[in-house]
Backbone as JSON, one array per atom type, in Angstrom:
{
  "sequence": "MTIDLGDLNAFVAVARAQGFREAARVGGGSASAMSEAVRRVEAQLGVRLFNRTTRSVVLTEAGRGLLERLGPALTEVEAALDVVNGFRDRPAGTLRLNVPISAVRLVLGSIVPAFLAAYPEIRLEVIAEDSFVDVLAAGCDAGIRYDESLEQDMIAVPIGPRTQRFAAAAAPSYLDRHGRPDHPRALADHACLRFRFSSGAMPLWEFERDGEAVRVETGGPLVVQAGSATDLAVQAAIAGTGIVYLFEDWLRPHIESGALEPVLEDWWPRFSGPFLYYPGRRLVPAPLRAFIDFIRANPWRP",
  "N": [[85.01, 107.7, 133.42], [87.35, 106.55, 135.75], [89.3, 107.6, 138.31], [91.82, 107.02, 140.65], [91.24, 107.92, 144.04], [93.31, 108.45, 145.83], [95.38, 109.08, 144.05], [94.47, 111.51, 143.03], [94.47, 113.04, 145.37], [97.25, 113.11, 145.71], [97.97, 114.6, 143.54], [96.89, 117.12, 144.27], [98.28, 117.62, 146.61], [100.94, 117.9, 145.63], [100.58, 120.14, 143.99], [99.93, 122.08, 145.83], [102.2, 122.07, 147.5], [104.08, 122.72, 145.71], [105.95, 121.05, 144.65], [107.49, 117.74, 144.46], [109.07, 116.58, 146.4], [108.59, 118.16, 148.69], [105.88, 117.79, 148.98], [105.82, 115.1, 149.56], [107.25, 115.09, 151.95], [105.56, 116.53, 153.66], [103.21, 114.89, 153.51], [104.14, 112.51, 154.33], [104.97, 110.46, 152.61], [106.7, 109.21, 149.75], [108.77, 110.92, 147.32], [108.98, 109.71, 144.84], [106.69, 108.12, 144.74], [104.72, 110.0, 144.77], [105.25, 111.28, 142.35], [104.71, 109.22, 140.53], [101.98, 108.81, 141.02], [100.9, 111.26, 140.04], [101.62, 111.06, 137.39], [99.95, 108.93, 136.57], [97.45, 110.15, 136.84], [97.71, 112.15, 134.88], [98.04, 110.54, 132.6], [95.55, 109.21, 132.46], [93.86, 111.38, 132.14], [94.84, 112.49, 129.87], [96.24, 114.88, 129.52], [98.86, 117.21, 130.28], [99.59, 118.11, 133.55], [101.5, 119.42, 135.07], [104.32, 121.48, 134.47], [107.55, 120.39, 134.42], [110.8, 120.92, 135.67], [114.3, 120.6, 136.43], [114.49, 122.18, 138.59], [112.01, 123.18, 139.34], [108.46, 122.77, 139.8], [105.62, 123.43, 138.15], [102.27, 124.32, 137.81], [100.36, 123.67, 134.9], [98.02, 125.36, 132.64], [95.84, 123.7, 132.44], [96.23, 122.15, 134.75], [95.94, 124.11, 136.78], [93.25, 124.74, 136.45], [92.1, 122.27, 137.11], [92.95, 122.05, 139.76], [91.54, 124.22, 141.01], [88.93, 123.35, 140.98], [89.03, 120.85, 142.07], [90.29, 120.92, 144.57], [88.56, 122.15, 146.64], [86.49, 120.21, 146.42], [87.69, 117.8, 147.23], [88.2, 118.48, 149.83], [85.63, 118.63, 150.88], [84.95, 115.93, 150.61], [86.69, 114.84, 152.47], [85.61, 115.96, 154.78], [83.12, 114.76, 154.78], [83.73, 112.08, 155.12], [84.77, 112.32, 157.59], [82.62, 112.63, 159.24], [81.94, 110.08, 160.06], [84.11, 109.61, 161.7], [83.33, 111.06, 163.87], [81.78, 109.38, 165.39], [83.46, 107.82, 166.77], [85.02, 106.84, 169.88], [87.35, 108.21, 170.54], [88.51, 111.06, 168.97], [90.15, 110.99, 165.8], [92.71, 111.37, 163.31], [93.97, 113.9, 161.0], [94.85, 117.21, 161.77], [95.14, 120.34, 160.33], [96.74, 123.38, 160.69], [96.95, 126.82, 159.86], [99.15, 129.3, 160.67], [100.39, 132.35, 162.07], [103.82, 133.17, 162.59], [104.38, 134.39, 165.03], [102.27, 133.48, 166.63], [102.86, 130.79, 166.82], [105.04, 130.96, 168.42], [104.14, 132.33, 170.7], [101.6, 131.45, 171.49], [100.76, 128.74, 170.77], [102.72, 127.07, 171.88], [102.08, 126.69, 174.53], [99.78, 125.31, 174.42], [99.68, 123.11, 172.56], [101.26, 120.69, 173.41], [99.72, 119.73, 175.63], [97.26, 119.32, 174.38], [97.81, 117.35, 172.42], [98.52, 115.28, 174.11], [96.09, 114.8, 175.32], [94.64, 113.96, 173.14], [95.73, 111.47, 171.62], [95.46, 110.17, 169.19], [95.24, 112.04, 167.26], [96.84, 113.81, 164.63], [98.76, 116.57, 164.34], [99.35, 119.21, 162.12], [101.22, 122.03, 161.6], [101.39, 124.9, 159.78], [103.45, 127.52, 159.4], [103.36, 130.89, 158.75], [103.36, 134.33, 157.72], [101.88, 135.55, 155.8], [98.72, 136.37, 154.39], [96.37, 133.94, 153.84], [94.0, 131.86, 152.02], [92.59, 129.55, 154.0], [91.32, 127.15, 153.23], [92.08, 126.83, 150.53], [94.72, 126.52, 150.95], [94.84, 124.04, 151.93], [94.28, 123.62, 154.66], [92.6, 123.16, 157.78], [91.91, 125.09, 159.57], [92.76, 128.45, 160.82], [94.95, 130.74, 162.51], [94.62, 134.02, 163.46], [94.82, 137.61, 164.0], [92.16, 139.83, 164.96], [91.8, 141.92, 163.04], [92.58, 140.76, 160.77], [90.91, 138.68, 160.04], [89.18, 136.59, 157.81], [86.23, 136.92, 155.76], [83.06, 135.39, 156.36], [83.84, 133.52, 158.26], [84.09, 131.53, 161.17], [85.02, 132.6, 164.41], [87.07, 131.8, 167.19], [88.18, 132.62, 170.33], [91.61, 132.41, 171.19], [94.42, 131.81, 173.22], [96.1, 134.57, 174.99], [93.89, 137.25, 175.86], [94.4, 139.93, 175.79], [97.1, 141.72, 174.59], [100.31, 143.42, 174.33], [102.3, 145.71, 172.41], [105.75, 146.24, 172.59], [108.57, 148.31, 173.24], [112.1, 148.13, 173.39], [115.51, 148.1, 174.52], [119.04, 147.45, 174.64], [120.64, 148.13, 177.77], [123.21, 149.2, 177.53], [123.07, 150.48, 174.98], [121.17, 152.51, 175.5], [122.48, 153.88, 177.42], [124.5, 155.06, 175.92], [123.14, 156.53, 173.92], [120.99, 157.81, 175.1], [117.75, 157.91, 176.74], [114.69, 157.84, 175.33], [112.01, 160.1, 175.85], [109.6, 160.47, 174.72], [107.55, 159.2, 172.12], [108.06, 160.45, 169.65], [110.72, 161.12, 169.85], [112.09, 158.95, 168.98], [112.84, 159.26, 166.39], [115.43, 160.14, 166.39], [116.87, 157.94, 166.96], [118.47, 154.63, 166.59], [116.55, 152.36, 165.09], [115.27, 149.07, 164.94], [113.83, 147.39, 162.41], [110.9, 145.76, 160.91], [109.95, 143.96, 158.05], [107.09, 142.92, 156.26], [105.95, 140.04, 154.37], [104.43, 141.04, 152.35], [105.76, 143.31, 151.68], [105.23, 145.55, 153.2], [106.16, 147.91, 155.71], [105.33, 148.51, 158.78], [104.34, 151.42, 160.57], [105.53, 152.49, 163.84], [103.46, 152.27, 166.59], [102.09, 154.13, 169.33], [100.46, 154.77, 172.5], [98.94, 156.8, 174.93], [96.98, 157.83, 177.65], [94.79, 158.42, 175.99], [96.0, 159.71, 173.86], [97.3, 159.08, 170.69], [100.16, 158.06, 168.91], [101.84, 157.79, 165.97], [104.79, 156.61, 164.57], [107.31, 157.07, 162.18], [110.01, 155.19, 161.77], [113.63, 154.77, 161.57], [116.68, 153.02, 160.76], [119.56, 150.84, 161.25], [118.95, 148.19, 160.56], [116.8, 145.95, 158.89], [114.53, 143.38, 158.96], [112.96, 140.28, 157.89], [109.71, 140.0, 158.9], [108.63, 137.75, 161.4], [110.01, 135.22, 160.35], [112.68, 136.07, 160.66], [112.7, 137.43, 163.05], [114.0, 136.93, 165.49], [116.6, 137.63, 164.95], [116.56, 140.43, 164.9], [115.89, 140.83, 167.63], [118.22, 139.74, 168.86], [120.1, 141.5, 167.88], [119.26, 143.86, 169.15], [119.72, 143.17, 171.79], [122.49, 143.09, 171.64], [123.08, 145.75, 171.5], [122.64, 147.24, 169.28], [120.36, 148.78, 168.59], [116.98, 149.96, 169.03], [114.22, 147.8, 169.54], [110.96, 146.84, 168.5], [108.22, 145.09, 169.42], [106.09, 142.2, 170.05], [105.15, 142.2, 173.43], [105.33, 139.83, 175.02], [107.17, 138.39, 173.58], [109.52, 139.75, 174.04], [109.67, 139.82, 176.82], [111.1, 137.75, 178.39], [113.76, 138.58, 177.99], [113.73, 141.11, 178.98], [113.19, 140.65, 181.66], [115.53, 139.29, 182.33], [117.35, 141.29, 182.25], [118.77, 141.8, 179.97], [117.55, 143.35, 178.09], [116.1, 146.66, 178.25], [113.05, 148.24, 179.16], [111.52, 150.61, 176.93], [109.86, 153.62, 176.82], [107.65, 152.63, 178.22], [105.19, 153.33, 179.4], [103.77, 154.08, 177.18], [103.15, 151.88, 175.71], [101.07, 150.25, 173.41], [97.92, 148.52, 173.73], [96.3, 145.54, 172.43], [93.77, 143.41, 171.05], [93.68, 139.82, 171.58], [94.6, 136.83, 169.69], [92.59, 134.83, 167.33], [91.26, 131.59, 166.69], [90.2, 130.56, 163.57], [87.75, 129.33, 161.29], [86.05, 127.89, 158.41], [82.56, 128.51, 158.19], [80.83, 127.26, 156.57], [80.98, 124.54, 156.15], [81.11, 121.07, 157.21], [82.43, 120.48, 160.44], [85.51, 119.03, 160.9], [86.35, 116.16, 162.95], [88.88, 116.18, 164.34], [89.36, 118.96, 164.4], [87.12, 119.88, 165.78], [87.6, 118.75, 168.22], [89.87, 120.21, 168.96], [88.89, 122.81, 169.08], [87.03, 122.44, 171.23], [88.87, 121.9, 173.17], [90.43, 124.27, 173.46], [88.4, 125.98, 174.26], [87.77, 124.9, 176.73], [90.15, 125.31, 177.97], [91.01, 128.21, 178.07], [93.3, 129.8, 178.27], [96.53, 128.79, 178.6], [98.98, 129.3, 180.71]],
  "CA": [[86.42, 107.66, 133.75], [87.54, 106.39, 137.14], [90.6, 107.91, 138.76], [91.98, 106.71, 142.05], [91.1, 109.15, 144.92], [94.61, 108.66, 146.37], [96.16, 109.77, 143.01], [93.97, 112.89, 143.0], [95.02, 113.67, 146.57], [98.67, 113.34, 145.51], [98.09, 115.78, 142.63], [96.58, 118.32, 145.04], [99.39, 117.84, 147.56], [102.08, 118.4, 144.91], [100.28, 121.46, 143.51], [99.98, 123.03, 146.97], [103.56, 122.17, 148.04], [104.95, 123.2, 144.57], [107.12, 120.18, 144.48], [107.22, 116.34, 144.85], [109.72, 116.31, 147.7], [107.91, 118.87, 149.79], [104.59, 117.1, 149.17], [106.11, 113.86, 150.25], [107.65, 115.44, 153.36], [104.32, 116.9, 154.39], [102.31, 113.8, 153.56], [104.75, 111.31, 154.92], [105.19, 109.45, 151.61], [107.93, 109.36, 148.99], [108.68, 111.76, 146.12], [108.76, 108.89, 143.64], [105.32, 107.69, 144.74], [103.92, 111.18, 144.39], [105.45, 111.49, 140.91], [103.94, 108.17, 139.82], [100.52, 109.11, 141.12], [100.57, 112.38, 139.14], [101.74, 110.55, 136.02], [98.79, 108.11, 136.3], [96.31, 111.07, 136.6], [97.96, 112.8, 133.58], [97.82, 109.56, 131.56], [94.16, 108.98, 132.37], [93.17, 112.58, 131.59], [95.41, 112.8, 128.56], [96.78, 116.18, 129.5], [99.91, 117.51, 131.22], [99.11, 118.97, 134.62], [102.63, 120.17, 135.59], [105.56, 121.64, 133.69], [108.65, 119.98, 135.34], [112.26, 121.1, 135.36], [115.15, 120.07, 137.55], [114.42, 123.06, 139.74], [110.68, 123.68, 139.72], [107.25, 122.07, 139.36], [104.66, 124.52, 137.96], [101.02, 123.89, 137.21], [99.93, 124.12, 133.56], [96.71, 125.97, 132.72], [94.89, 122.61, 132.77], [96.47, 121.81, 136.11], [95.33, 125.15, 137.59], [91.83, 124.55, 136.38], [91.75, 121.07, 137.89], [93.11, 122.28, 141.2], [90.52, 125.11, 141.44], [87.65, 122.62, 141.14], [89.25, 119.6, 142.82], [90.72, 121.21, 145.95], [87.35, 122.24, 147.53], [85.75, 118.99, 146.38], [88.34, 116.84, 148.13], [87.98, 118.97, 151.25], [84.27, 118.18, 151.26], [85.02, 114.5, 150.72], [87.34, 114.57, 153.79], [84.67, 116.34, 155.79], [82.05, 113.79, 154.81], [84.28, 110.88, 155.72], [85.07, 112.62, 158.98], [81.38, 112.43, 160.03], [82.04, 108.8, 160.65], [85.01, 109.75, 162.74], [82.67, 111.65, 164.98], [81.18, 108.32, 166.14], [84.53, 107.15, 167.53], [85.16, 107.29, 171.25], [88.37, 109.2, 170.56], [88.76, 111.61, 167.63], [91.44, 110.62, 165.16], [92.88, 112.01, 162.01], [94.96, 115.02, 160.88], [94.39, 118.62, 161.9], [96.13, 121.28, 159.76], [96.51, 124.8, 161.11], [97.78, 127.89, 159.24], [99.34, 130.09, 161.89], [101.49, 133.26, 162.02], [104.96, 132.7, 163.35], [104.22, 134.92, 166.37], [101.36, 132.63, 167.37], [103.59, 129.6, 167.1], [105.96, 131.27, 169.52], [103.51, 132.96, 171.91], [100.35, 130.85, 171.8], [100.67, 127.28, 170.57], [103.66, 126.38, 172.72], [101.47, 126.33, 175.82], [98.57, 124.54, 174.17], [99.84, 121.91, 171.73], [101.63, 119.5, 174.12], [98.6, 119.18, 176.39], [96.2, 118.86, 173.43], [98.25, 116.04, 171.84], [98.48, 114.32, 175.21], [94.69, 114.47, 175.5], [94.12, 113.28, 171.96], [96.94, 110.82, 171.09], [95.18, 109.68, 167.86], [95.21, 113.17, 166.31], [98.16, 114.26, 164.14], [98.68, 117.99, 164.12], [100.34, 119.8, 161.23], [101.21, 123.51, 161.73], [102.07, 125.64, 158.71], [103.7, 128.83, 160.01], [103.65, 131.94, 157.79], [102.75, 135.58, 158.1], [101.09, 136.13, 154.7], [97.29, 136.06, 154.56], [95.99, 132.97, 152.83], [92.75, 131.16, 152.19], [92.96, 128.34, 154.72], [90.92, 126.01, 152.54], [92.9, 126.7, 149.4], [96.04, 126.1, 151.41], [94.72, 122.64, 152.43], [94.25, 123.69, 156.1], [91.34, 123.1, 158.35], [91.64, 126.35, 160.35], [93.93, 129.28, 160.94], [95.04, 131.67, 163.68], [94.89, 135.4, 163.01], [94.26, 138.61, 164.84], [90.81, 140.19, 164.46], [91.72, 142.71, 161.83], [93.01, 139.96, 159.58], [90.04, 137.58, 159.86], [88.51, 136.53, 156.53], [84.83, 136.96, 155.82], [82.32, 134.17, 156.43], [84.55, 132.61, 159.13], [83.74, 131.51, 162.64], [86.22, 132.89, 165.18], [87.09, 131.33, 168.54], [89.38, 133.16, 171.02], [92.69, 131.47, 171.58], [95.54, 132.55, 173.79], [95.73, 135.72, 175.9], [92.89, 138.11, 175.23], [95.01, 141.23, 175.62], [98.52, 141.79, 174.44], [100.89, 144.74, 174.07], [103.54, 145.87, 171.68], [106.72, 146.79, 173.48], [109.85, 148.83, 172.72], [113.12, 147.85, 174.33], [116.85, 148.25, 173.97], [120.06, 147.13, 175.65], [121.04, 149.27, 178.66], [124.38, 149.85, 176.95], [122.68, 151.36, 173.93], [120.48, 153.64, 176.09], [123.5, 154.68, 178.12], [125.24, 155.85, 174.94], [122.31, 157.4, 173.12], [119.93, 158.46, 175.86], [116.53, 157.23, 176.9], [113.65, 158.68, 174.75], [110.89, 160.41, 176.8], [108.34, 160.61, 173.91], [107.69, 158.41, 170.92], [108.66, 161.21, 168.55], [112.16, 161.15, 170.0], [112.63, 157.8, 168.31], [113.39, 159.69, 165.13], [116.82, 160.31, 166.62], [117.48, 156.67, 167.42], [118.61, 153.54, 165.67], [115.38, 151.45, 165.31], [115.35, 147.81, 164.23], [112.49, 147.34, 161.86], [110.44, 144.51, 160.32], [109.24, 144.03, 156.77], [106.25, 141.76, 156.03], [106.08, 139.39, 153.06], [103.76, 141.94, 151.36], [106.59, 144.45, 151.49], [104.86, 146.66, 154.12], [106.94, 148.19, 156.94], [104.38, 149.31, 159.51], [104.8, 152.47, 161.55], [105.45, 152.13, 165.26], [102.32, 152.95, 167.2], [102.1, 154.23, 170.77], [99.27, 155.38, 173.02], [98.91, 157.11, 176.37], [95.96, 158.83, 178.04], [93.97, 158.82, 174.85], [96.84, 160.25, 172.78], [97.88, 158.03, 169.83], [101.2, 158.54, 168.15], [102.45, 156.83, 164.97], [106.18, 157.13, 164.28], [108.08, 156.38, 161.08], [111.4, 155.02, 162.29], [114.75, 154.42, 160.65], [117.75, 152.42, 161.54], [120.56, 150.1, 160.5], [118.64, 146.85, 160.26], [115.47, 145.54, 158.52], [114.46, 141.91, 158.84], [111.69, 139.76, 157.53], [108.88, 139.75, 160.06], [108.35, 136.35, 161.72], [111.12, 134.29, 160.15], [113.95, 136.64, 161.11], [112.43, 138.29, 164.19], [114.97, 136.71, 166.54], [117.81, 138.35, 164.62], [116.4, 141.76, 165.42], [116.03, 140.76, 169.05], [119.62, 139.58, 169.3], [120.81, 142.75, 167.6], [118.96, 144.8, 170.18], [120.52, 142.74, 172.97], [123.9, 143.44, 171.44], [123.24, 147.19, 171.59], [122.57, 147.87, 167.94], [119.28, 149.76, 168.52], [115.74, 149.76, 169.74], [113.32, 146.88, 168.87], [109.52, 147.09, 168.79], [107.73, 143.76, 169.15], [105.17, 141.73, 171.05], [105.79, 142.25, 174.79], [105.62, 138.48, 175.49], [108.37, 137.9, 172.92], [110.64, 140.48, 174.66], [109.61, 139.73, 178.29], [112.21, 137.02, 179.03], [114.99, 139.35, 177.91], [113.59, 142.22, 179.87], [113.36, 140.11, 183.05], [116.91, 138.94, 182.55], [118.17, 142.5, 182.19], [119.48, 142.03, 178.69], [116.91, 144.52, 177.47], [115.46, 147.61, 179.18], [111.9, 148.79, 178.51], [111.6, 152.01, 176.42], [108.55, 154.24, 176.69], [106.7, 151.6, 178.68], [103.84, 153.86, 179.64], [103.17, 154.33, 175.89], [102.96, 150.64, 174.96], [99.71, 150.01, 173.09], [97.31, 147.2, 173.92], [95.44, 145.12, 171.33], [93.07, 142.16, 171.4], [94.44, 138.67, 171.31], [94.28, 136.18, 168.43], [91.46, 133.94, 167.22], [91.21, 130.45, 165.78], [89.09, 130.75, 162.69], [87.51, 128.22, 160.35], [84.88, 128.16, 157.57], [81.27, 128.12, 158.77], [79.94, 126.71, 155.54], [81.27, 123.15, 155.96], [81.13, 120.29, 158.43], [83.69, 120.64, 161.22], [86.17, 117.69, 161.14], [86.43, 115.73, 164.35], [90.09, 116.7, 165.02], [89.21, 120.4, 164.65], [86.14, 119.99, 166.81], [88.3, 118.4, 169.51], [90.81, 121.31, 169.31], [87.97, 123.89, 169.53], [86.55, 122.14, 172.57], [90.02, 121.94, 174.12], [90.77, 125.64, 173.8], [87.32, 126.62, 175.07], [87.9, 124.43, 178.13], [91.44, 125.83, 178.54], [91.14, 129.42, 177.28], [94.69, 130.28, 178.17], [97.36, 127.96, 179.45], [100.22, 130.05, 180.91]],
  "C": [[86.55, 107.52, 135.28], [89.03, 106.62, 137.51], [90.75, 107.72, 140.25], [91.98, 108.01, 142.95], [92.47, 109.44, 145.51], [95.48, 109.44, 145.36], [95.78, 111.25, 142.95], [94.46, 113.65, 144.22], [96.51, 113.97, 146.38], [98.84, 114.51, 144.55], [97.88, 117.09, 143.39], [97.74, 118.66, 145.97], [100.61, 118.42, 146.82], [101.86, 119.83, 144.43], [100.41, 122.47, 144.71], [101.39, 123.16, 147.51], [104.53, 122.66, 146.95], [106.17, 122.35, 144.39], [106.82, 118.79, 144.98], [107.84, 116.06, 146.18], [109.01, 116.91, 148.87], [106.54, 118.22, 150.05], [104.78, 115.81, 149.92], [106.49, 114.06, 151.71], [106.42, 115.71, 154.16], [103.37, 115.72, 154.61], [102.87, 112.54, 154.12], [104.98, 110.16, 153.92], [106.56, 109.63, 150.96], [107.74, 110.2, 147.74], [108.37, 110.91, 144.87], [107.3, 108.43, 143.59], [104.39, 108.83, 144.34], [104.03, 111.39, 142.89], [104.67, 110.45, 140.12], [102.46, 108.34, 139.85], [100.16, 110.23, 140.16], [100.66, 111.86, 137.72], [100.5, 109.69, 135.65], [97.56, 109.06, 136.08], [96.47, 111.69, 135.22], [97.62, 111.79, 132.43], [96.31, 109.3, 131.35], [93.39, 110.15, 131.79], [93.64, 112.93, 130.2], [95.91, 114.22, 128.42], [97.96, 116.29, 130.5], [99.37, 118.46, 132.29], [100.22, 119.81, 135.23], [103.7, 120.34, 134.51], [106.72, 121.38, 134.7], [109.96, 120.35, 134.79], [113.03, 120.55, 136.55], [114.95, 120.96, 138.8], [113.01, 123.49, 140.17], [109.6, 122.71, 139.12], [106.15, 123.09, 139.33], [103.46, 123.96, 137.26], [100.86, 124.46, 135.81], [98.54, 124.78, 133.73], [95.7, 124.86, 133.04], [95.02, 122.2, 134.26], [95.82, 122.81, 137.07], [93.83, 124.99, 137.63], [91.38, 123.38, 137.21], [91.87, 121.34, 139.38], [92.0, 123.2, 141.77], [89.24, 124.34, 141.8], [87.88, 121.43, 142.11], [89.59, 119.85, 144.29], [89.53, 121.29, 146.93], [86.56, 120.96, 147.56], [86.37, 117.93, 147.28], [88.22, 117.2, 149.57], [86.63, 118.52, 151.7], [84.25, 116.69, 151.43], [85.58, 114.13, 152.11], [86.39, 114.89, 154.88], [83.54, 115.31, 155.93], [82.54, 112.49, 155.46], [84.5, 111.09, 157.24], [83.79, 112.57, 159.81], [81.44, 111.12, 160.73], [82.98, 108.81, 161.8], [84.38, 110.28, 164.06], [82.0, 110.57, 165.9], [82.19, 107.54, 166.95], [84.55, 107.65, 168.96], [86.27, 108.33, 171.37], [88.66, 109.73, 169.17], [90.12, 111.2, 167.1], [91.51, 111.34, 163.84], [93.9, 113.16, 162.04], [94.23, 116.35, 161.01], [95.49, 119.54, 161.36], [95.76, 122.69, 160.09], [97.49, 125.71, 160.31], [97.92, 129.01, 160.28], [100.52, 131.08, 161.63], [102.62, 132.83, 162.95], [104.91, 133.23, 164.81], [103.3, 134.07, 167.24], [102.0, 131.31, 167.71], [104.4, 129.8, 168.36], [105.2, 131.59, 170.82], [102.25, 132.24, 172.34], [100.4, 129.33, 171.8], [101.57, 126.49, 171.53], [103.07, 125.95, 174.03], [100.21, 125.48, 175.67], [98.8, 123.19, 173.56], [100.24, 120.67, 172.59], [100.47, 118.88, 174.91], [97.5, 118.67, 175.51], [96.58, 117.51, 172.89], [98.26, 114.95, 172.88], [97.04, 113.88, 175.47], [94.08, 113.7, 174.33], [95.26, 112.6, 171.15], [96.71, 110.33, 169.64], [95.07, 110.79, 166.8], [96.64, 113.53, 165.94], [98.0, 115.72, 163.77], [99.78, 118.47, 163.23], [100.14, 121.31, 161.34], [102.05, 124.08, 160.57], [102.21, 127.1, 159.19], [104.12, 129.79, 158.88], [102.88, 133.2, 158.2], [101.95, 136.24, 156.94], [99.66, 135.64, 154.93], [96.88, 135.11, 153.45], [94.58, 132.46, 153.12], [93.02, 129.8, 152.78], [92.51, 127.06, 153.9], [91.75, 125.73, 151.28], [94.27, 126.2, 149.73], [96.0, 124.67, 151.96], [94.66, 122.56, 153.98], [92.81, 123.62, 156.57], [90.94, 124.4, 159.07], [92.94, 127.19, 160.37], [93.86, 130.03, 162.25], [95.39, 133.01, 163.15], [94.37, 136.36, 164.08], [93.06, 139.23, 164.14], [90.8, 141.01, 163.2], [92.09, 141.99, 160.61], [92.05, 138.8, 159.32], [89.31, 137.69, 158.48], [86.98, 136.51, 156.75], [84.24, 135.51, 155.88], [83.11, 133.14, 157.26], [83.99, 132.71, 160.53], [85.07, 131.68, 163.39], [86.02, 132.43, 166.64], [88.32, 131.89, 169.2], [90.33, 132.07, 171.41], [93.86, 132.29, 172.11], [95.11, 133.76, 174.64], [94.85, 136.68, 175.16], [93.36, 139.51, 175.09], [96.49, 141.1, 175.52], [99.01, 143.21, 174.23], [102.05, 144.64, 173.16], [104.49, 146.61, 172.63], [107.95, 147.31, 172.75], [110.89, 148.53, 173.84], [114.48, 147.95, 173.65], [117.82, 147.81, 175.05], [120.42, 148.33, 176.5], [122.29, 149.99, 178.11], [124.08, 150.8, 175.86], [122.05, 152.62, 174.5], [121.48, 154.48, 176.87], [124.3, 155.58, 177.11], [124.4, 156.85, 174.21], [121.2, 158.08, 173.81], [118.61, 157.65, 175.79], [115.37, 158.14, 176.42], [112.49, 158.86, 175.75], [109.58, 160.57, 176.11], [108.55, 159.8, 172.67], [108.33, 159.19, 169.74], [110.15, 161.3, 168.63], [112.87, 159.97, 169.37], [113.25, 158.12, 166.93], [114.87, 159.89, 165.19], [117.57, 159.07, 167.01], [117.54, 155.65, 166.34], [117.5, 152.5, 165.98], [115.52, 150.23, 164.39], [113.99, 147.43, 163.75], [112.17, 145.94, 161.19], [109.7, 144.78, 159.0], [108.41, 142.76, 156.63], [106.43, 141.23, 154.61], [105.44, 140.27, 151.96], [104.64, 143.1, 150.98], [106.33, 145.59, 152.4], [105.8, 146.65, 155.3], [106.12, 149.09, 157.8], [105.08, 150.35, 160.37], [104.74, 151.91, 162.94], [104.36, 152.96, 165.92], [102.39, 152.93, 168.73], [100.83, 154.97, 171.25], [99.36, 155.61, 174.49], [97.85, 158.1, 176.68], [95.17, 159.34, 176.86], [94.75, 159.43, 173.67], [97.51, 159.09, 172.02], [98.93, 158.68, 168.98], [101.71, 157.51, 167.19], [103.72, 157.43, 164.5], [106.76, 156.3, 163.11], [109.5, 156.41, 161.5], [112.35, 154.65, 161.21], [115.84, 153.78, 161.45], [118.62, 151.48, 160.68], [120.14, 148.69, 160.07], [117.14, 146.66, 159.97], [115.42, 144.03, 158.33], [113.05, 141.46, 158.44], [110.89, 139.44, 158.81], [108.6, 138.22, 160.21], [109.59, 135.53, 161.57], [112.45, 134.78, 160.7], [113.8, 137.56, 162.34], [113.53, 138.13, 165.23], [116.27, 137.43, 166.24], [117.72, 139.79, 165.13], [116.48, 141.83, 166.92], [117.47, 140.61, 169.53], [120.43, 140.84, 168.99], [120.52, 143.82, 168.65], [119.71, 144.44, 171.47], [121.98, 143.11, 172.89], [124.17, 144.91, 171.46], [123.18, 147.9, 170.27], [121.43, 148.89, 167.86], [118.12, 149.3, 169.31], [114.84, 148.83, 168.91], [111.96, 147.1, 169.37], [108.77, 145.78, 168.38], [106.72, 143.38, 170.19], [105.92, 141.71, 172.44], [106.19, 140.81, 175.23], [106.84, 137.93, 174.8], [109.65, 138.48, 173.59], [110.76, 140.23, 176.18], [110.72, 138.98, 178.89], [113.53, 137.83, 179.05], [114.94, 140.57, 178.8], [113.8, 141.8, 181.33], [114.76, 139.77, 183.35], [117.85, 140.16, 182.66], [118.92, 142.76, 180.92], [118.89, 143.15, 177.91], [116.22, 145.34, 178.55], [114.21, 148.13, 178.43], [112.13, 150.23, 178.11], [110.18, 152.47, 176.24], [107.45, 153.29, 177.18], [105.28, 152.12, 178.9], [103.1, 154.22, 178.35], [102.84, 153.01, 175.16], [101.47, 150.44, 174.7], [99.18, 148.64, 173.28], [96.47, 146.88, 172.68], [94.85, 143.75, 171.72], [93.88, 140.98, 170.9], [93.92, 137.96, 170.07], [93.02, 135.3, 168.47], [91.8, 132.74, 166.33], [90.0, 130.67, 164.87], [88.96, 129.64, 161.65], [86.22, 128.5, 159.56], [83.63, 127.67, 158.24], [80.37, 127.36, 157.82], [80.2, 125.2, 155.32], [81.18, 122.42, 157.29], [82.52, 120.47, 159.14], [84.34, 119.26, 161.41], [86.35, 117.44, 162.6], [87.71, 116.23, 165.01], [89.99, 118.21, 165.31], [88.16, 120.67, 165.76], [86.75, 119.7, 168.18], [89.23, 119.6, 169.91], [90.0, 122.48, 169.78], [87.49, 123.67, 170.93], [87.67, 122.26, 173.58], [90.35, 123.42, 174.49], [89.67, 126.41, 174.52], [87.41, 126.16, 176.53], [89.16, 124.95, 178.83], [91.78, 127.1, 177.8], [92.54, 129.97, 177.18], [95.55, 129.44, 179.17], [98.79, 128.62, 179.59], [101.4, 129.1, 180.98]]
}
């Protein structure tokens, strides 16, 4: 049985995107072409791969089984073809990165424009999310995560600032009304603007000074989805709703403008910066190799 490789790629794209329109948007094709490609695969295999309704496209059991075996196989085919790309004078092709929203905001903005200018034949796709995923299963070449979130059997390359801090801040008007806390435990008496991750976790606020570490369970009037709704919490803090606790670099422009005032600054904890990570058990595609070489040559572009 011979099935067109492009049709198989279309099946994988639709399965990963969970829809024909989204697969077409990501891949640059049309939803009708994706649908026809999947129909051809189903006709040749003699089984239904998706259950389709007007609102959803869901893999059948046969479709899930095919995706589990086919996804990694197509990734290896792409890697094998990319060996030829390595003989080109200028790397070309698509580089797919899975990145937390914070890294999009705080790291990639200073790297991506210069990288794309240096490698005009590379197309970069960035998938921004804060849930932990298998980069290969998600159809990505590499990801960016902080060290405690790195997957096993991955190669890690430092990217972005090597030291960062979490910061607490509030509008001066809020602090004038409610007072300025002098110890992290005093936050229990304040309105704190909190974040919930996609896993449902709401982390404690952590502080450290002179070897003393304090973890505080805070409460307040607003809880937002971490990453996608972070700016809402920042704007609420600027408006005087409460105290926000976030990456210092995210808050720094508002602190420098005076819209926010640092809170407990001598308690702000430091942590190591993020890493680009990719599987060590496969050939490195030429676009990814170019990106790795670029960030090593430009470890941090302020």
